[in-house]
C-alpha positions in Angstrom: 36.3 37.3 -20.5 34.0 35.7 -23.0 30.8 35.0 -21.0 29.4 32.4 -23.6 32.9 30.4 -23.2 32.8 30.1 -19.8 29.1 29.0 -19.5 29.6 26.8 -22.1 32.8 25.3 -19.8 30.4 25.2 -16.8 27.9 23.4 -19.0 30.3 21.0 -20.4 31.6 19.8 -16.6 27.9 19.6 -15.3 27.1 17.3 -18.4 30.2 15.0 -17.2 29.0 14.8 -13.4 25.3 13.9 -14.7 26.7 11.2 -17.1 28.4 9.5 -14.3 25.6 10.0 -12.2 23.2 8.0 -14.2 24.0 4.6 -12.8 23.5 5.7 -9.4 19.4 6.9 -10.0 16.4 4.9 -7.5 14.1 3.2 -9.7 11.5 4.9 -7.6 12.5 7.7 -8.8 12.4 6.5 -12.8 8.9 5.2 -11.5 7.6 8.2 -11.0 7.0 9.8 -14.5 6.3 6.2 -16.0 3.6 6.0 -13.7 2.9 9.8 -14.0 2.8 10.5 -10.0 3.0 14.4 -11.0 -0.2 14.3 -12.9 -2.3 12.4 -11.1 -1.5 14.7 -8.1 -2.5 17.3 -10.2 -5.8 15.8 -10.9 -6.4 15.0 -7.8 -6.0 19.0 -6.7 -2.7 18.8 -5.0 -0.6 21.3 -6.2 2.1 23.3 -5.3 2.9 24.3 -1.5 4.9 26.4 -0.1 7.3 26.4 -3.3 7.8 22.8 -3.6 6.0 20.9 -6.1 4.0 18.3 -4.0 5.7 15.3 -6.4 9.1 15.9 -5.0 7.8 16.1 -1.7 6.0 12.9 -2.1 9.3 11.3 -3.8 11.1 12.1 -0.6 8.4 10.4 1.8 8.0 7.5 -0.5 11.7 7.0 -0.3 12.4 6.9 3.7 11.5 3.6 3.9 14.2 2.5 1.6 16.6 4.6 3.6 15.3 2.9 6.5 13.8 6.0 8.2 10.5 6.0 9.7 10.0 9.5 10.3 10.5 12.8 9.3 12.2 13.6 12.2 14.6 11.0 11.1 15.2 12.5 7.5 16.6 15.8 9.6 19.0 14.0 11.5 20.7 12.4 8.6 23.1 13.6 5.9 20.9 13.1 3.0 19.9 16.5 1.7 20.8 15.2 -2.2 16.9 14.4 -2.0 15.4 17.6 -1.1 15.7 21.3 -0.1 12.5 21.8 2.0 12.9 21.7 5.8 10.8 19.9 8.3 7.8 22.3 8.7 6.9 21.7 4.8 6.7 18.2 5.1 4.8 18.0 8.3 2.5 20.6 6.9 2.3 18.7 3.8 1.5 15.0 5.6 -1.3 17.0 7.9 -2.9 18.9 5.2 -6.4 17.8 3.9 -5.8 16.8 0.9 -7.4 14.1 -1.7 -5.5 10.9 -0.8 -8.3 8.9 -2.0 -8.9 10.3 -5.8 -5.1 10.8 -6.2 -4.9 6.9 -5.4 -7.6 5.6 -7.4 -5.7 7.9 -10.7 -2.8 6.3 -9.8 -4.0 2.3 -9.4 -6.1 2.7 -12.7 -3.1 4.2 -14.9 -1.4 1.6 -13.3 -3.5 -1.3 -14.2 -3.9 -0.1 -17.9 -0.3 -0.6 -18.3 -0.7 -4.1 -16.5 -3.6 -4.9 -18.9 -5.9 -5.5 -15.9 -8.9 -6.0 -18.4 -7.1 -8.9 -20.3 -7.1 -11.3 -17.3 -10.4 -9.9 -16.3 -12.3 -13.7 -15.8 -9.3 -14.5 -13.3 -9.5 -11.6 -11.5 -10.6 -11.3 -7.8 -11.7 -8.3 -5.4 -10.5 -9.4 -1.8 -11.5 -7.4 1.2 -10.2 -8.2 4.6 -9.5 -5.8 7.6 -6.5 -5.6 9.7 -5.6 -3.5 12.8 -2.7 -0.4 13.2 -2.0 -0.6 16.9 -0.6 2.7 18.2 1.2 3.4 21.4 -0.2 7.3 22.2 -3.5 8.0 23.7 -3.9 11.9 22.0 -4.3 10.5 18.2 -7.4 11.9 16.6 -9.8 9.4 16.1 -8.0 6.9 18.3 -10.3 3.7 19.8 -10.2 0.7 20.9 -10.7 -2.4 18.5 -10.6 -5.8 18.5 -8.0 -7.6 16.8 -8.7 -11.0 15.5 -4.9 -12.3 14.9 -4.1 -11.5 18.5 -7.6 -12.1 20.1 -7.9 -9.2 22.3 -8.9 -5.4 22.2 -6.0 -2.8 21.4 -6.0 0.9 21.1 -5.5 1.9 17.6 -7.4 2.0 14.0 -8.9 -0.8 12.4 -8.9 -0.5 8.8 -11.1 -2.3 6.1 -9.0 -2.5 2.6 -9.8 -3.6 -0.6 -7.6 -5.3 -3.0 -7.2 -7.2 -6.5 -5.3 -10.2 -7.4 -4.3 -10.9 -10.5 -3.2 -14.2 -12.2 0.8 -12.4 -11.8 0.2 -10.3 -8.3 -1.6 -8.6 -5.8 -2.7 -4.7 -5.5 -4.2 -2.6 -3.0 -7.4 -0.9 -4.4 -8.6 1.1 -1.2 -8.9 1.5 2.3 -11.5 2.6 5.1 -11.6 3.0 8.8 -14.2 1.7 11.1 -14.1 3.9 14.4 -15.5 2.2 17.8 -17.2 4.2 20.6 -14.9 3.2 23.2 -12.0 4.9 23.6 -9.4 7.2 26.1 -10.6 10.3 27.4 -7.6 12.2 25.9 -8.4 10.8 22.5 -9.5 14.0 20.0 -11.6 14.5 17.2 -9.9 15.7 14.2 -11.4 19.3 13.1 -11.9 19.6 9.7 -11.1 22.5 7.6 -13.3 21.5 4.6 -16.4 19.9 5.6 -17.0 18.3 2.0 -13.8 17.4 1.5 -12.3 14.0 1.1 -10.9 13.9 4.8 -14.4 14.8 5.9 -16.1 12.3 4.4 -13.4 9.7 5.2 -14.1 10.4 8.9 -18.3 10.4 8.7 -17.6 7.2 6.7 -15.6 5.6 9.5 -18.1 7.1 12.1 -21.6 6.2 10.8 -20.9 3.0 8.4 -20.5 -0.9 9.5 -17.3 -2.5 7.9 -19.5 -4.7 5.5 -21.4 -1.1 4.4 -17.6 0.4 4.0 -16.8 -2.8 1.8 -19.8 -2.8 -0.4 -19.4 1.3 -0.6 -15.5 0.5 -1.9 -16.6 -2.1 -4.6 -18.9 0.0 -6.1 -16.3 2.7 -6.3 -14.0 0.3 -7.8 -16.5 -1.0 -10.0 -17.5 2.8 -11.0 -13.5 3.0 -11.8 -13.6 0.0 -14.3 -11.2 -2.1 -12.0 -12.4 -5.5 -14.3 -13.1 -8.7 -11.3 -15.4 -11.2 -11.6 -15.0 -12.8 -8.1 -15.1 -11.2 -4.4 -12.8 -13.3 -2.1 -14.1 -12.7 1.9 -13.1 -14.3 5.3 -15.3 -15.2 7.6 -16.3 -11.7 9.3 -17.9 -10.7 6.3 -19.6 -14.2 5.2 -23.2 -13.5 5.4 -26.3 -13.7 3.2 -26.6 -10.5 3.7 -23.4 -9.3 2.1 -23.1 -12.0 -0.6 -26.8 -10.9 -1.5 -25.3 -7.4 -1.8 -22.2 -8.3 -3.4 -24.2 -10.1 -6.1 -26.4 -7.1 -6.6 -23.5 -5.9 -7.7 -22.6 -8.3 -10.4 -19.8 -10.1 -8.2 -19.7 -13.9 -7.3 -18.6 -14.2 -3.4 -16.7 -17.0 -2.0 -16.4 -17.0 1.8 -15.1 -18.7 4.9 -19.0 -19.1 6.5 -18.9 -18.7 10.3 -20.6 -21.4 12.3 -23.1 -19.4 13.8 -27.3 -19.9 14.1 -27.8 -18.6 10.0 -29.8 -22.1 8.4 -29.2 -23.0 5.1 -31.8 -25.2 3.1 -30.6 -28.8 2.0 -32.8 -31.8 1.0 -36.0 -29.5 1.9 -34.8 -28.9 5.6 -33.4 -25.7 7.3 -30.4 -26.6 8.9 -27.7 -25.0 11.0 -24.1 -25.4 9.7 -23.0 -27.8 12.2 -25.7 -30.2 11.5 -25.4 -30.4 7.6 -21.9 -30.8 8.2 -22.7 -34.3 10.3 -25.0 -35.4 7.7 -22.6 -35.0 5.4 -19.8 -35.9 6.7 -19.3 -39.4 5.9 -19.7 -38.8 2.4 -16.4 -36.5 2.2 -14.2 -37.2 -1.0 -10.0 -37.0 -0.6 -8.9 -34.8 -3.0 -5.4 -35.4 -4.0 -4.5 -31.8 -5.5 -5.5 -30.0 -2.2 -4.5 -32.9 0.0 -8.1 -32.6 1.9 -11.5 -34.0 2.0 -14.1 -31.8 0.6 -17.6 -32.1 -0.5 -20.0 -29.4 -2.4 -23.9 -29.2 -1.8 -26.2 -27.1 -3.4 -28.1 -24.8 -0.9 -30.2 -21.7 -0.6 -30.3 -18.7 2.2 -33.2 -18.0 4.1 -33.0 -14.3 2.0 -33.6 -16.6 -0.9 -29.8 -16.5 -2.3 -28.4 -19.7 -4.0 -25.0 -21.0 -3.9 -22.9 -23.7 -2.9 -21.4 -24.8 0.2 -18.2 -27.0 0.3 -17.3 -28.3 3.3 -13.5 -29.2 3.9 -11.8 -31.0 6.4 -8.2 -31.0 6.9 -8.0 -27.3 5.8 -5.4 -24.7 7.6 -5.0 -20.9 7.4 -1.6 -19.6 6.9 0.7 -17.8 9.4 1.4 -15.1 7.7 -0.2 -12.3 10.1 1.3 -14.1 13.1 3.3 -12.2 15.3 6.4 -13.5 16.5 5.9 -15.2 19.8 2.2 -14.9 19.7 0.2 -17.3 21.0 -1.0 -20.0 17.9 -4.7 -20.9 18.0 -5.9 -24.4 16.9 -7.3 -24.9 13.2 -11.2 -25.9 13.0 -11.6 -29.7 12.7 -13.6 -28.6 9.1 -14.5 -25.6 7.4 -17.4 -24.3 5.4 -16.8 -22.3 2.2 -19.8 -20.8 0.3 -19.9 -19.5 -3.5 -22.6 -17.7 -5.4 -21.4 -19.2 -8.6 -23.2 -22.8 -9.1 -21.5 -23.6 -11.9 -17.7 -24.0 -9.5 -17.1 -27.4 -8.5 -15.9 -27.9 -5.1 -12.1 -27.9 -5.7 -12.4 -24.7 -7.8 -14.2 -23.0 -5.2 -11.5 -24.0 -2.4 -8.7 -22.9 -4.9 -9.9 -19.6 -5.8 -10.6 -19.0 -2.1 -6.8 -20.0 -1.2 -6.1 -16.7 -3.4 -7.5 -14.6 -0.4 -3.8 -15.5 1.7 -2.5 -13.0 -1.1 -3.8 -10.0 1.2 -2.5 -11.4 4.6 0.7 -11.6 2.4 0.1 -7.9 1.7 -0.4 -6.7 5.2 2.5 -8.7 6.5 4.8 -7.0 3.8 3.0 -3.4 4.3 3.5 -3.6 8.1 7.3 -4.9 8.1 8.9 -3.3 5.1 6.9 -0.4 4.2 5.6 1.5 7.0 1.6 0.6 7.1 0.5 1.6 10.7 3.8 3.2 12.2 3.2 6.5 11.8 3.2 8.3 15.0 1.5 11.7 14.2 -1.3 13.0 15.7 -3.4 14.4 12.9 -5.8 11.7 11.4 -5.0 13.7 8.1 -1.2 12.4 8.9 -2.4 9.1 9.2 -4.5 8.7 6.1 -1.5 9.9 3.7 0.7 7.3 5.9 -1.9 4.5 4.9 -2.2 5.8 1.5 1.6 6.0 1.0 2.3 2.5 2.3 -0.5 1.7 -0.4 1.8 3.4 -3.3 4.9 1.7 -1.8 3.4 -1.6 -2.7 2.1 -1.3 -5.8 5.3 0.1 -7.5 7.0 -2.6 -6.1 4.5 -5.3 -7.7 4.5 -3.5 -10.7 8.6 -3.6 -10.8 8.2 -7.3 -9.6 6.3 -8.0 -13.0 8.8 -6.4 -14.9 12.0 -8.1 -13.6 11.8 -11.8 -13.8 14.3 -12.3 -11.6 13.2 -11.2 -8.5 11.0 -13.9 -6.9 8.9 -11.5 -4.4 8.2 -8.1 -3.0 10.9 -8.6 -0.4 13.6 -9.0 -3.2 12.6 -6.1 -5.0 12.4 -4.1 -1.5 16.2 -5.1 -0.9 17.3 -4.1 -4.0 16.0 -0.9 -3.8 17.0 -0.4 -0.3 20.5 -1.4 -1.7 20.5 1.4 -4.3 19.6 3.7 -1.3 22.2 2.9 0.4 24.6 3.3 -2.2 22.9 6.9 -3.0 23.4 8.2 0.7 27.2 6.9 0.9 27.6 8.7 -2.8 26.7 12.0 -1.2 29.2 11.6 1.6 31.6 11.2 -0.8 30.3 13.6 -2.8 30.7 16.7 -0.4 34.0 15.1 0.8 35.3 15.3 -2.8 33.9 19.0 -3.7 35.7 20.1 -0.4 38.8 19.0 -1.1 39.0 20.3 -4.6 37.6 23.8 -3.5 41.0 23.5 -0.9 43.3 22.2 -3.9 42.1 25.4 -5.8 42.8 27.5 -3.3 45.7 26.5 -2.0 47.3 26.7 -5.5 45.7 30.1 -5.6 48.0 31.1 -2.7 51.3 30.2 -4.5 51.1 32.1 -8.1 48.9 34.3 -9.4 47.0 32.7 -12.0 45.2 35.8 -13.6 41.9 36.3 -13.4 40.7 34.3 -16.8 41.8 30.9 -14.9 40.3 32.4 -11.9 36.9 32.4 -13.8 37.4 28.8 -14.8 38.1 27.8 -11.2 34.7 29.3 -10.0 33.1 27.5 -12.8 34.1 23.9 -11.8 33.5 24.9 -8.2 30.2 26.3 -9.0 29.2 23.2 -11.2 30.2 20.9 -7.9 28.2 23.0 -5.3 24.8 23.2 -7.8 24.9 19.5 -8.8 22.4 17.4 -6.6 22.3 13.6 -7.9 18.2 12.9 -7.3 16.9 16.9 -7.2 13.6 17.1 -9.2 12.2 13.2 -9.8 9.9 14.5 -13.0 11.3 17.6 -14.2 
């Protein structure tokens, strides 16, 4: 038998199979080489583990959510080995490893921003900082503590996450995150045993233990600016809105817009240092109706005790969105008025409010990431696995946002998510059909062989067809 002719025949069979599979590829798979995921992993020191490239392990784990799976355990119980060859221990070691996920994600998001030309809209881009609670049921998770959930207005067991995002004229993208640990926690809660004291995970733990939330936010802003992320404004909610935080942000070259708390802070107006409520009472009769915003407002130039100058915009009729409200949870009444501070004195009152409204996009991100993309859903005890899970949710959201900008037919992140989930469902069905068809073909060839003797050459061709079916994996190798 001519081995070259046999190899050529098997190659032709495999080519036909690959052509038939071309329309079944996931868009997420195609995005991996486009967004250079493998290069970013290598650049961050995340290299081959137990014989399996990290890019392939990450590809499988990223796609779990689109297959409506929440864990590696569930993955192993489902018949979807088209996606992988590795076993569960490999995935667990990968998740629990002390990898440099923050450097990886910065490489990834910077490359994505370059492709989307963020620098062209630098004057319109805005940083957004906000916190979110990742509630957990377990008691033995590493560094788990009691944290206050402002959405539910009660203390829960979990992680408090400070998130930095970027809103562009077209979409929102998460840039970085940090944790803040409380000193109050269950006795069973564990501390992580860090193997690399100078590694990314150890730095993140020290940051969560020693820094307050405003300090974590400023640290992330410095990093984003150092990475060349273009933005002119910073938007924050009432928790971060203080004269000290505004001044720290302005020292970085950023104008800040934030909703003020009605606390004891005093602001200079017409030669008097007044509390916020007193200042509002004095100007309430002068509020002007804004037809575009459908509310009453007025802007007042002022100065803070620390010397920071800016504008306070009082708004009556302003309402926050309910995007972060849980179904069935108690709805708290809106205040009768709000005060929004801007360090950019050139902005008119209406423009200050319109820019502040952009902060809602991070609330939408939290809701979408928690409900659809697995944010906060990982139950691993390892803190390293929790960091990986959050990074994974950020990557998923950024990929969907990227696809949304390139597919005008979709109107939201949810639309793109459902489309990819449908593709993934088709692939899982196709795998079952593929295995069944391969078994039927093998049985037919074996039956044919039992009725007659086709000769050794025909058997070689039968074996080539069988090998082509056996070796073909529709998604094996996401970049190679």
